[in-house]
C-alpha positions as MATLAB code, in Angstrom:
seq = 'XXXXXXXXXXXXXXXXXXXXXXXXXXXXXXXXXXXXXXXXXXXXXXXXXXXXXXXXXXXXXXXXXXXXXXXXXXXXXXXXXXXXXXXXXXXXXXXXXXXXXXXXXXXXXXXXXXXXXXXXXXXXXXXXXXXXXXXXXXXXXXXXXXXXXXXXXXXXXXXXXXXXXXXXXXXXXXXXXXXXXXXXXXXXXXXXXXXXXXXXXXXXXXXXXXXXXXXXXXXXXXXXXXXXXXXXXXXXXXXXXXXXXXXXXXXXXXXXXXXXXXXXXXXXXXXXXXXXXXXXXXXXXXXXXXXXXXXXXXXXXXXXXXXXXXXXXXXXXXXXXXXXXXXXXXXXXXXXXXXXXXXXXXXXXXXXXXXXXXXXXXXXXXXXXXXXXXXXXXXXXXXXXXXXXXXXXXXXXXXXXXXXXXXXXXXXXXXXXXXXXXXXXXXXXXXXXXXXXXXXXXXXXXXXXXXXXXXXXXXXXXXXXXXXXXXXXXXXXXXXXXXXXXXXXXXXXXXXXXXXXXXXXXXXXXXXXXXXXXXXXXXXXXXXXXXXXXXXXXXXXXXXXXXXXXXXXXXXXXXXXXXXXXXXXXXXXXXXXXXXXXXXXXXXXXXXXXXXXXXXXXXXXXXXXXXXXXXXXXXXXXXXXXXXXXXXXXXXXXXXXXXXXXXXXXXXXXXXXXXXXX';
ca = [
      -6.063  -41.898   63.236;
      -5.974  -38.236   62.298;
      -2.601  -38.800   60.593;
      -4.016  -41.558   58.402;
      -7.006  -39.456   57.458;
      -4.760  -36.560   56.443;
      -2.435  -38.908   54.583;
      -5.394  -40.423   52.785;
      -6.626  -36.994   51.792;
      -3.187  -36.061   50.490;
      -2.879  -39.277   48.518;
      -6.404  -38.828   47.136;
      -5.510  -35.285   46.096;
      -2.365  -36.500   44.367;
      -4.361  -39.109   42.475;
      -6.848  -36.485   41.356;
      -4.023  -34.196   40.227;
      -2.383  -37.060   38.321;
      -5.724  -37.990   36.759;
      -6.351  -34.389   35.676;
      -2.810  -34.152   34.333;
      -3.348  -37.263   32.247;
      -6.573  -35.827   30.841;
      -4.778  -32.555   30.123;
      -1.967  -34.380   28.334;
      -4.362  -36.383   26.192;
      -6.605  -33.439   25.254;
      -5.784  -31.025   22.382;
      -3.438  -28.220   23.283;
      -5.275  -25.093   24.407;
      -5.134  -22.291   21.840;
      -2.059  -20.127   22.124;
      -2.159  -16.349   21.977;
      -3.194  -14.855   18.666;
      -0.079  -14.659   16.464;
       1.233  -11.308   15.282;
       3.411  -10.225   12.371;
       6.396  -10.175   14.710;
       6.092  -13.923   15.324;
       6.959  -14.562   11.683;
       8.973  -11.565   10.451;
      11.303   -9.664   12.784;
      12.502   -6.097   12.348;
      16.038   -5.264   13.452;
      17.360   -1.701   13.439;
      20.912   -1.253   12.184;
      22.891    1.210   14.296;
      24.454    4.108   12.394;
      27.467    6.232   13.338;
      26.735    9.160   15.608;
      25.643   12.222   13.672;
      24.791   10.291   10.487;
      21.310   10.984    9.085;
      20.762    8.390    6.372;
      17.486    9.529    4.737;
      17.790    6.624    2.321;
      16.963    7.417   -1.318;
      18.331    4.272   -2.961;
      19.715    0.823   -2.076;
      21.350   -2.073   -3.848;
      23.370   -5.156   -2.922;
      26.940   -5.691   -4.143;
      28.430   -8.998   -5.257;
      30.409   -9.349   -2.031;
      27.310   -8.948    0.187;
      27.800   -5.331    1.134;
      24.826   -2.962    0.875;
      25.209    0.306   -1.025;
      23.021    3.221    0.063;
      22.513    6.673   -1.402;
      20.960    9.391    0.736;
      18.690   12.260   -0.126;
      21.455   14.564    1.092;
      23.677   13.375   -1.755;
      26.028   10.838   -0.163;
      26.671    7.213   -1.106;
      27.796    4.713    1.568;
      29.008    1.122    1.440;
      27.754   -0.901    4.416;
      29.831   -3.907    5.517;
      28.433   -6.611    7.806;
      24.812   -5.436    7.418;
      23.507   -8.613    9.085;
      25.669   -7.829   12.148;
      27.297  -11.266   12.123;
      29.057  -12.263   15.354;
      27.210   -9.386   17.069;
      29.538   -6.907   15.368;
      28.016   -3.585   14.259;
      27.781   -2.678   10.576;
      30.569   -0.515    9.147;
      29.831    2.489    6.941;
      32.274    3.745    4.306;
      31.634    6.996    2.402;
      31.904    6.093   -1.286;
      30.714    9.280   -3.014;
      29.186   12.651   -2.171;
      27.821   15.810   -3.742;
      24.905   14.265   -5.634;
      21.594   16.111   -6.053;
      18.955   14.165   -4.066;
      19.483   10.727   -5.667;
      16.343    8.598   -5.345;
      17.528    5.283   -6.704;
      20.632    3.138   -6.882;
      21.640    0.136   -8.998;
      24.791   -1.981   -9.316;
      26.255   -3.516  -12.460;
      29.738   -4.349  -13.741;
      31.512   -3.046  -10.607;
      29.855    0.372  -10.864;
      26.961    2.115   -9.136;
      24.308    4.039  -11.053;
      22.114    6.718   -9.451;
      19.332    8.954  -10.755;
      19.955   12.492   -9.549;
      17.463   15.320  -10.101;
      18.790   16.041  -13.574;
      20.930   13.132  -14.685;
      21.753    9.447  -14.561;
      25.213    9.156  -13.035;
      27.734    6.320  -13.087;
      30.018    6.044  -10.034;
      33.135    3.896  -10.195;
      36.109    3.111   -7.988;
      39.066    2.464  -10.312;
      41.843    1.948   -7.747;
      40.148   -0.326   -5.224;
      40.062    2.024   -2.208;
      36.242    1.937   -1.923;
      35.960    5.602   -2.896;
      34.485    6.667   -6.230;
      36.993    8.456   -8.422;
      34.814    8.539  -11.555;
      31.528   10.480  -11.659;
      30.258   10.031  -15.208;
      27.098   11.544  -16.674;
      25.367    8.757  -18.595;
      22.459   10.985  -19.661;
      21.112   14.370  -18.491;
      17.578   15.736  -18.712;
      16.153   19.217  -18.059;
      14.766   20.435  -14.742;
      12.717   23.574  -14.090;
      13.861   23.963  -10.500;
      10.505   23.042   -8.993;
      10.993   21.166   -5.716;
       8.736   18.279   -6.728;
      10.694   17.236   -9.814;
      12.109   14.085   -8.252;
      13.797   11.502  -10.464;
      13.749    7.776   -9.648;
      15.889    4.860  -10.728;
      17.572    3.350  -12.499;
      16.232   -0.147  -12.910;
      18.189   -2.445  -15.233;
      16.482   -4.322  -18.070;
      17.786   -7.724  -19.242;
      19.493   -6.068  -22.239;
      21.548   -3.770  -19.973;
      19.536   -0.627  -20.628;
      18.218    1.388  -17.692;
      14.821    2.882  -16.880;
      14.322    6.184  -15.050;
      11.049    7.937  -14.148;
      10.346   11.617  -13.562;
       7.939   13.125  -11.051;
       5.600   15.911  -12.150;
       5.926   19.414  -10.736;
       3.031   20.961   -8.822;
       0.867   23.475  -10.014;
      -0.569   26.767  -10.933;
      -4.217   25.823  -10.200;
      -3.835   23.961   -6.890;
      -0.597   22.997   -5.203;
      -1.236   19.306   -5.892;
      -2.141   19.574   -9.611;
       0.604   17.899  -11.640;
       2.452   19.730  -14.423;
       5.167   18.753  -16.876;
       7.131   21.983  -17.202;
      10.075   20.330  -18.938;
      10.385   17.060  -20.835;
      10.784   14.010  -18.644;
       8.324   15.100  -15.985;
       5.575   12.456  -15.935;
       7.612   10.218  -18.270;
       9.575    6.985  -18.181;
      12.865    7.073  -20.099;
      14.927    4.142  -21.348;
      18.645    4.948  -21.342;
      21.342    2.782  -22.913;
      24.794    2.343  -21.319;
      26.309    4.555  -24.015;
      24.015    7.449  -23.120;
      21.205    7.280  -25.685;
      17.704    8.095  -24.399;
      14.458    6.672  -25.740;
      11.108    8.014  -24.459;
       9.252    4.955  -23.203;
       5.876    5.874  -21.697;
       3.952    8.688  -20.025;
       0.965    9.171  -17.717;
       2.999    9.037  -14.512;
       2.249   11.350  -11.603;
       4.564   10.310   -8.761;
       6.307    7.153  -10.048;
       8.475    6.396   -7.027;
       8.638    2.623   -7.416;
      10.171    0.774  -10.360;
      10.345   -2.994  -10.574;
      11.785   -5.439  -13.113;
       9.828   -8.683  -12.746;
      10.731  -11.609  -14.993;
      12.121   -9.169  -17.531;
       8.968   -7.004  -17.545;
       8.909   -3.375  -16.338;
       6.381   -2.308  -13.692;
       5.975    0.869  -11.688;
       3.700    2.127   -8.948;
       2.060    5.524   -8.710;
       0.668    7.499   -5.804;
      -2.834    8.833   -5.243;
      -3.461   12.378   -6.456;
      -5.099   14.165   -9.357;
      -6.234   11.640  -11.979;
      -4.978    8.880   -9.666;
      -7.897    7.725   -7.532;
      -5.616    5.474   -5.494;
      -2.137    4.009   -5.561;
      -1.615    1.280   -8.140;
       0.928   -0.912   -9.936;
       1.091   -0.634  -13.733;
       2.697   -2.904  -16.325;
       4.742   -0.441  -18.341;
       4.985   -1.436  -21.987;
       6.592    0.868  -24.526;
       4.043    3.501  -25.591;
       1.872    3.125  -22.492;
      -0.245    5.986  -21.147;
      -1.141    5.341  -17.509;
      -3.640    8.122  -16.933;
      -2.063   11.367  -15.728;
      -2.250   13.848  -18.646;
       0.607   16.212  -17.690;
       3.221   14.477  -19.846;
       0.986   14.504  -22.936;
       2.124   18.047  -23.747;
       5.345   16.508  -25.166;
       3.970   13.720  -27.348;
       3.792   15.920  -30.470;
       6.948   17.880  -29.606;
       9.519   15.097  -29.414;
      10.303   13.249  -32.655;
      10.479    9.684  -31.320;
       7.560    9.611  -28.888;
       6.009    6.119  -28.719;
       2.877    7.724  -27.221;
       0.764    9.312  -29.951;
      -2.088   10.602  -27.783;
      -1.899   14.403  -27.358;
      -3.203   16.590  -24.571;
      -5.690   18.133  -27.021;
      -7.115   14.695  -27.815;
      -7.263   13.850  -24.118;
      -9.023   17.091  -23.223;
     -11.558   16.491  -25.971;
     -12.770   13.520  -23.944;
     -11.949   14.375  -20.319;
     -12.795   17.769  -18.836;
      -9.702   19.081  -17.040;
     -11.819   21.581  -15.108;
     -13.661   20.942  -11.865;
     -17.431   21.203  -11.720;
     -19.402   22.948   -8.960;
     -18.982   19.893   -6.738;
     -15.216   19.997   -7.205;
     -15.058   16.687   -9.026;
     -14.747   17.340  -12.774;
     -16.261   15.240  -15.530;
     -16.356   14.537  -19.220;
     -16.235   17.494  -21.556;
     -18.931   16.370  -23.998;
     -22.320   14.913  -23.059;
     -21.943   12.077  -25.568;
     -18.835   10.907  -23.708;
     -20.520   10.716  -20.327;
     -21.034    7.361  -18.701;
     -24.343    6.504  -17.047;
     -24.818    6.674  -13.303;
     -23.890    3.003  -12.915;
     -20.467    3.716  -14.425;
     -19.325    7.214  -13.472;
     -16.028    8.665  -14.585;
     -13.492    5.858  -14.247;
     -10.203    5.054  -15.914;
     -11.704    2.068  -17.721;
     -14.486    4.324  -19.041;
     -11.795    6.645  -20.414;
     -10.071    3.635  -21.971;
     -13.265    2.874  -23.888;
     -12.841    6.287  -25.566;
      -9.028    6.381  -25.601;
      -7.595    2.889  -26.229;
      -4.087    4.156  -25.457;
      -4.928    4.087  -21.732;
      -3.168    1.398  -19.654;
      -5.175    0.185  -16.660;
      -3.523   -0.707  -13.343;
      -2.485   -4.325  -13.030;
      -3.149   -4.103   -9.290;
      -4.852   -1.314   -7.356;
      -3.462   -0.632   -3.862;
      -6.435    0.793   -1.926;
      -5.494    4.173   -0.503;
      -5.336    4.344    3.277;
      -5.561    0.556    3.508;
      -2.538   -0.706    1.581;
      -0.433    2.393    1.899;
      -0.707    6.030    0.919;
       2.641    6.685   -0.799;
       3.706    3.515   -2.576;
       7.425    3.085   -3.192;
       9.862    0.264   -4.018;
       8.714   -2.810   -5.984;
      10.904   -5.854   -5.395;
      10.290   -9.516   -6.352;
      11.238  -12.247   -3.868;
      14.216  -14.011   -5.448;
      15.426  -15.719   -2.256;
      14.168  -19.217   -3.215;
      12.365  -19.628    0.111;
      14.921  -18.033    2.427;
      12.357  -15.286    3.150;
       9.441  -17.616    3.759;
       6.624  -19.154    1.747;
       6.222  -16.327   -0.771;
       9.063  -17.017   -3.228;
       8.487  -15.347   -6.594;
       5.905  -12.930   -5.213;
       6.343   -9.153   -5.097;
       6.818   -6.869   -2.116;
       5.824   -3.204   -2.301;
       6.927   -0.543    0.156;
       4.939    2.401    1.403;
       6.594    5.594    2.535;
       3.614    7.235    4.253;
       2.372    4.338    6.359;
       5.846    2.847    6.943;
       4.769   -0.613    5.860;
       5.284   -3.328    3.236;
       2.552   -5.003    1.188;
       2.579   -8.274   -0.773;
       1.358   -8.594   -4.380;
       0.815  -11.602   -6.670;
       0.100  -11.099  -10.364;
      -1.145  -13.406  -13.083;
      -1.772  -12.951  -16.795;
      -5.374  -13.298  -17.934;
      -6.197  -12.823  -21.623;
      -2.776  -11.316  -22.213;
      -2.929   -8.693  -19.438;
      -1.513   -8.620  -15.926;
      -3.860   -8.455  -12.964;
      -3.687   -9.708   -9.445;
      -4.100   -9.473   -5.723;
      -2.632   -7.343   -2.938;
      -2.347   -8.124    0.785;
      -0.979   -6.346    3.813;
       2.317   -7.886    4.951;
       4.387   -6.048    7.593;
       3.915   -2.753    9.436;
       5.762   -1.124   12.320;
       8.859    0.271   10.623;
      10.430    3.258   12.333;
      10.064    5.602    9.354;
       8.803    5.768    5.784;
       9.732    2.696    3.706;
      11.252    4.070    0.505;
      13.794    1.510   -0.736;
      14.460   -2.213   -0.258;
      17.134   -4.687   -1.308;
      17.784   -8.390   -0.675;
      20.790   -9.359    1.407;
      22.870  -12.447    0.719;
      21.414  -13.892    3.925;
      17.858  -13.788    2.535;
      16.920  -10.786    4.667;
      15.141   -7.753    3.268;
      17.007   -4.526    4.003;
      14.741   -1.497    4.282;
      15.867    2.111    3.751;
      13.679    4.816    5.276;
      13.020    8.549    5.129;
      10.230   11.012    5.849;
      11.668   14.543    5.494;
       9.173   16.707    3.606;
       6.818   13.782    3.074;
       5.758   12.660    6.551;
       5.305    9.065    7.657;
       4.240    6.807   10.487;
       6.969    5.863   12.935;
       9.090    7.501   15.576;
      12.141    8.596   13.567;
      12.857   10.684   10.479;
      14.995    8.073    8.702;
      16.911    4.877    9.151;
      18.025    1.451    8.002;
      16.311   -1.735    9.184;
      16.525   -5.442    8.426;
      13.480   -7.697    8.068;
      14.031  -11.450    8.381;
      11.885  -14.578    8.473;
      11.812  -16.477   11.782;
      11.241  -19.830   10.079;
       7.599  -20.128   11.146;
       5.030  -20.201    8.333;
       2.124  -17.824    8.995;
      -1.448  -18.801    8.231;
      -2.066  -16.564    5.227;
      -3.814  -16.403    1.909;
      -0.791  -17.307   -0.208;
      -2.499  -16.040   -3.336;
      -5.892  -15.454   -4.952;
      -6.627  -16.398   -8.568;
      -9.447  -15.249  -10.820;
     -11.971  -17.864  -11.907;
     -14.793  -17.561  -14.464;
     -17.323  -17.570  -11.619;
     -15.408  -16.191   -8.644;
     -11.986  -16.709   -7.097;
      -9.712  -19.470   -5.878;
      -7.849  -18.797   -2.629;
      -4.682  -20.726   -1.861;
      -3.554  -20.862    1.777;
      -0.170  -21.501    3.360;
      -1.651  -24.098    5.756;
      -4.446  -26.613    5.157;
      -7.748  -25.136    6.283;
     -10.191  -26.498    8.802;
     -12.861  -27.824    6.461;
     -15.829  -26.899    8.643;
     -14.812  -23.241    8.834;
     -13.830  -23.070    5.164;
     -17.122  -24.577    3.952;
     -19.152  -22.148    6.054;
     -20.162  -19.180    3.900;
     -20.400  -17.048    7.033;
     -16.586  -17.211    7.143;
     -16.422  -14.957    4.077;
     -17.479  -11.456    3.147;
     -16.393   -8.693    0.827;
     -17.390   -6.145   -1.758;
     -16.405   -4.819   -5.142;
     -15.722   -1.152   -5.860;
     -13.775    1.220   -8.091;
     -12.308    4.745   -8.053;
     -13.197    7.903   -9.925;
     -10.975    9.302  -12.634;
     -11.026   13.072  -12.280;
      -8.729   16.113  -11.814;
      -9.246   16.108   -8.049;
      -6.866   14.759   -5.437;
      -7.737   11.081   -5.125;
     -11.096    9.396   -4.901;
     -13.164    7.562   -2.331;
     -14.248    4.030   -3.241;
     -17.396    4.267   -5.368;
     -20.032    1.886   -6.744;
     -19.336   -0.510   -3.890;
     -21.601   -3.528   -3.588;
     -21.384   -6.578   -1.278;
     -20.132   -9.788   -2.846;
     -22.865  -12.348   -3.295;
     -21.008  -15.487   -2.247;
     -23.069  -18.526   -3.257;
     -20.782  -21.409   -2.377;
     -17.361  -22.681   -1.318;
     -15.419  -25.740   -2.429;
     -12.411  -26.965   -0.424;
      -9.688  -28.961   -2.191;
      -8.819  -32.422   -0.906;
      -5.485  -31.266    0.497;
      -7.175  -28.339    2.256;
      -4.850  -25.752    0.719;
      -7.338  -24.215   -1.717;
     -10.860  -22.867   -1.477;
     -12.841  -21.920   -4.540;
     -15.523  -19.292   -3.943;
     -18.549  -19.154   -6.200;
     -19.599  -15.484   -6.516;
     -22.361  -14.405   -8.855;
     -21.572  -10.662   -9.035;
     -17.891  -10.427   -9.956;
     -17.324   -7.335  -12.066;
     -14.730   -6.631  -14.744;
     -12.301   -3.757  -14.034;
     -13.354   -3.556  -10.371;
     -11.440   -4.254   -7.180;
     -12.788   -7.177   -5.194;
     -12.283   -7.100   -1.454;
     -12.312  -10.671   -0.115;
     -12.370  -11.247    3.637;
     -11.807  -14.680    5.182;
     -12.123  -13.747    8.840;
     -13.884  -16.973    9.803;
     -11.444  -19.386    8.166;
      -9.027  -21.275   10.440;
      -6.185  -23.653    9.782;
      -6.551  -27.289   10.844;
      -4.634  -26.491   14.017;
      -6.808  -23.476   14.815;
      -4.722  -20.569   13.515;
      -6.636  -17.536   12.209;
      -5.515  -15.941    8.956;
      -2.928  -13.320    9.903;
      -4.013  -10.831    7.215;
      -7.572  -11.882    6.388;
      -8.320   -9.342    3.625;
      -7.308   -9.545   -0.044;
      -7.842   -6.984   -2.816;
      -8.051   -8.479   -6.291;
      -8.066   -6.248   -9.411;
     -10.186   -8.030  -12.017;
      -9.245   -6.546  -15.390;
     -10.322   -9.682  -17.237;
     -12.584  -12.564  -16.276;
     -10.943  -15.810  -17.379;
     -12.660  -18.397  -19.516;
     -13.155  -21.885  -18.170;
     -15.532  -24.303  -16.523;
     -17.883  -22.826  -13.968;
     -18.943  -24.570  -10.781;
     -22.499  -25.742  -10.243;
     -24.277  -25.353   -6.925;
     -24.192  -29.116   -6.503;
     -20.382  -29.007   -6.363;
     -20.071  -26.474   -3.554;
     -21.011  -26.058    0.065;
     -23.838  -23.604    0.587;
     -23.918  -23.879    4.381;
     -24.102  -20.627    6.289;
     -23.889  -21.068   10.055;
     -23.705  -17.782   11.882;
     -23.307  -17.139   15.570;
     -26.340  -15.777   17.353;
     -25.816  -12.030   17.438;
     -25.801  -10.262   20.756;
     -28.744   -7.933   20.963;
     -27.689   -4.351   21.466;
     -29.845   -1.289   21.568;
     -29.378    1.157   18.734;
     -29.402    3.958   21.261;
     -28.492    3.915   24.928;
     -30.935    5.561   27.299;
     -29.364    8.205   29.451;
     -30.616   10.495   32.178;
     -30.731   14.201   31.406;
     -30.721   17.156   33.784;
     -33.707   17.892   36.034;
     -34.869   20.578   33.636;
     -36.192   17.797   31.448;
     -38.323   16.518   34.355;
     -36.487   13.220   34.495;
     -37.429   12.147   30.995;
     -35.041    9.781   29.199;
     -33.736   10.624   25.747;
     -31.827    8.648   23.185;
     -28.072    9.202   23.431;
     -27.849    8.457   19.705;
     -29.729   11.682   19.069;
     -27.483   13.817   21.232;
     -24.025   12.250   21.508;
     -21.200   12.231   18.993;
     -20.883    8.985   17.025;
     -18.654    6.290   18.496;
     -15.490    5.204   16.705;
     -17.052    2.001   15.368;
     -19.789    4.124   13.772;
     -17.477    6.721   12.261;
     -14.605    4.388   11.301;
     -16.187    3.343    7.974;
     -16.402    7.034    7.016;
     -12.808    7.694    8.068;
     -11.746    4.731    5.934;
     -13.965    5.585    2.966;
     -12.647    9.141    2.728;
      -9.045    7.931    3.337;
      -8.596    9.983    6.544;
      -6.945    7.000    8.241;
      -4.184    7.033    5.657;
      -2.658   10.161    7.180;
      -4.179   10.489   10.656;
      -4.172    8.335   13.783;
      -6.440    8.769   16.796;
      -3.757    9.570   19.360;
      -0.348    9.635   17.661;
       1.194   11.769   14.940;
       1.373   10.111   11.546;
       1.659   11.914    8.194;
      -0.654   14.545    9.653;
      -1.663   15.488   13.201;
      -3.583   13.040   15.350;
      -7.333   13.425   15.628;
      -6.834   14.184   19.324;
      -4.456   17.041   18.499;
      -7.023   18.413   16.054;
      -9.673   18.240   18.789;
      -7.425   20.241   21.103;
      -7.629   23.151   18.663;
     -11.310   23.480   19.662;
     -12.548   24.099   16.154;
     -16.316   23.911   15.795;
     -17.704   21.000   13.814;
     -18.531   23.375   10.969;
     -14.977   24.741   10.976;
     -13.530   21.214   10.673;
     -15.856   20.552    7.735;
     -14.629   23.739    6.046;
     -11.007   22.672    6.588;
     -11.681   19.230    5.118;
     -13.072   20.860    1.996;
     -10.375   23.534    1.831;
      -7.369   23.003    4.130;
      -5.242   25.851    5.437;
      -1.671   24.507    5.739;
      -0.615   27.609    7.679;
      -2.569   26.207   10.643;
      -0.087   23.315   10.933;
       3.321   24.709    9.892;
       5.138   21.902   11.708;
       3.905   19.400    9.072;
       5.803   19.516    5.794;
       3.172   17.524    3.892;
       0.183   19.698    3.050;
      -3.264   18.169    3.084;
      -5.040   18.170   -0.261;
      -8.511   19.663   -0.569;
     -11.294   17.082   -0.217;
     -14.379   18.834   -1.620;
     -15.840   15.469   -2.625;
     -16.573   14.560    1.033;
     -20.309   15.127    1.603;
     -21.066   17.637    4.338;
     -23.177   15.118    6.250;
     -20.259   12.662    6.431;
     -17.797   15.432    7.304;
     -20.035   16.624   10.172;
     -20.175   13.124   11.664;
     -16.402   12.820   11.509;
     -15.988   16.310   12.991;
     -18.357   15.506   15.864;
     -16.390   12.369   16.675;
     -13.055   14.232   16.519;
     -14.324   16.890   18.908;
     -15.579   14.213   21.305;
     -11.979   13.095   21.879;
     -11.331   16.067   24.161;
     -13.935   16.273   26.899;
     -13.878   20.021   27.339;
     -14.817   20.535   23.716;
     -18.508   21.293   23.176;
];
């Protein structure tokens, strides 16, 4: 009898298990783990011969699939089997040596072209032994000997001419103030194959990245004086992109396409700093009102020669030292972003994604984060014949995130399509977002799924700028397309010339995937014409989760001397990270510093270990002393624009990272 009871129990249990299994099989799959960048794009490190320090300055792909690399130490290598087919390691062949810090490489007509410090050089192997036996000067330009006079390029134009850019030197007033001591510094030059040079444009500060996109020349610049943040510019002949150093040559060279002189510039923009360390307009009649402080578009209203950025790359968010610009020409072999543009960043060791469109005859567009986690600073990129993106890295003298000083890595698509904003387009009354997967309609029609702000940067002779004039986006409605791939947002406070941060953190795909990179930054130079949406055409629903109630200040017990009274910890304790993080982001501290690990500068924890007082940290923010950190080659620029109140909060948080600090 006992046996039958036990058997019955076992059989009943099996039935229950089978019943539960059938329910489990019929129900929707439980959500998988949150996807990461690595699920879609893998990074593979290419091994290099023992003792070889690549410090990549330039890269290009040869017709036979080999990768050519030039190093900052002056060598050029040919790399066979870069994709490590059949599990065989890549093979490196020394092609040329003795160059002066080449920071660009291009291939055409069985020859390599590299921009050295003072010349554009053609390298050719005439006897087929994979060693250059011709080193030919295509064109030479002057150098003053200043360490910061880097030269970048070349980039080939459709007509066979080449473009090279020159970095400014640094300065007599502050170490970071750009100067053009000899012609070419702060300029873009067009050079023909037969060695003729044509001045093309000026206004560059640190023009590390050049890109030829559909036959049009673009470049990116780095934050610094007169450059509030990194940005991509469309570089037409005669353009002036904002940095005034190169203007000293416009009336000294006979064929300058730029007619604006430094005297004319200084008649509008005050090159001096005011008592707050920010600088301003020279004449009262040129000053903008408080709603529009000194900005590059305000300068353009006085000096029409100014070229505005096509796309701003917010400093500390989408890089800090923007580098290579490379369009995706893989026809889908690299994923769903064919025809879009990838932009490297040397300081944060990452790659961003940019999509541009022409509105009223001018380029503008959107920037997204794309892939982080490279082992060193991303300086150069080239497409392999296998559709992979090969990434050349270096950080000597510049600093970067990552655990090595240089290297060569390969980035490839796994075949899975991430849930992303594929692009964002400007509309007369807001923006249209296109996704890579159809969206879940309920989440996409819920206005609580979206947030954002618009903001701009100052134009002044100080190192960089915090975001200013920021205001939350007033999102009034959302309209989802029938196929679920597009969402049109109705926003009633879009603003010409401003960046628009658009967050879609609540939007999901139909199968429940969150957006991998849920923040877009659109630069709205022109608002397009067209039909506007009415409120009757859009969803205005806003369903928010009930917020968890939290006290603004936690009650804590204090020593007996206070007779057991409770006090607010908010009044006595250092701010928590979530409270201070917006300040660290606003003042771009996160671009160079990490909480616990070394990045471009020391970690916040390492700073705390120095046991500086809060007031001392504030003083060092306003006026750094590089001698305190001799192990870091990249000096920190002065940040006098950071208000003392904000600096004290950040200092208090930094000092809270080490318990023994007061």
